[in-house]
N, C-alpha and C positions, 0 to 999 in steps of 0.2 A: 261352678268350675273353679272358683278361687280357692275352694277348700280341697281341691284335688292336687296333691303334690306332683304327680306325674304329668298332668296337663300343664300346670304352671311351669315346670322344668322344661318341657318340650316347647312351650310358648316362648320362654326366654331364649332357648337355643335357636329357635327360628328367627327371632329378632336379632340375635347376635350374628347369625349367618347372613341375614338380609343386609345388615350394616357392612359386614366384611365384603360381601359381593359388590355392593354399591361402591365402596371404597376402591376395590380392585378395578372395577369398570371405569372409575374416574381417574385412575392412575395414582391414587393416594397410597394404596397398599399394593406393592409389587408382588404379583403372583404369576406363576407359569400357567399356561392354558389348562394343563391336566389338573392342577390343584383347583383352579377356578371352576372347572367343569364338575369336579367331585363335590365342591361346596354347593354348587347350584343344585345338584342332584340330592344332596342331603337336605337342603332347604325345602325342596319340593316334597320329599318324603315326609319331612316333619309337618308340612302344611297339610298334606293328605291325611296323615295320622290324626292331627288336631281336628280336622273336619269330621273324620269318622268318629272320634271320641265325642265331639259335640253332638253329632247326630244321634248317637246311641243314648246319650243322657237326656236328650230332648224327648225321646219317645217313651 
């Protein structure tokens, strides 16, 4: 997986979103509810895609 640039980029994007969502929930990063919901959805989509990519390469 480390040699796959798409996987690596998606993984880093997921981590970035995870940190931003956590910061927003803690009140460190001020975001409106709509933006936070959009970020959570994007984070979930990234996780789902990473899981599919991992499963496809495993088989």
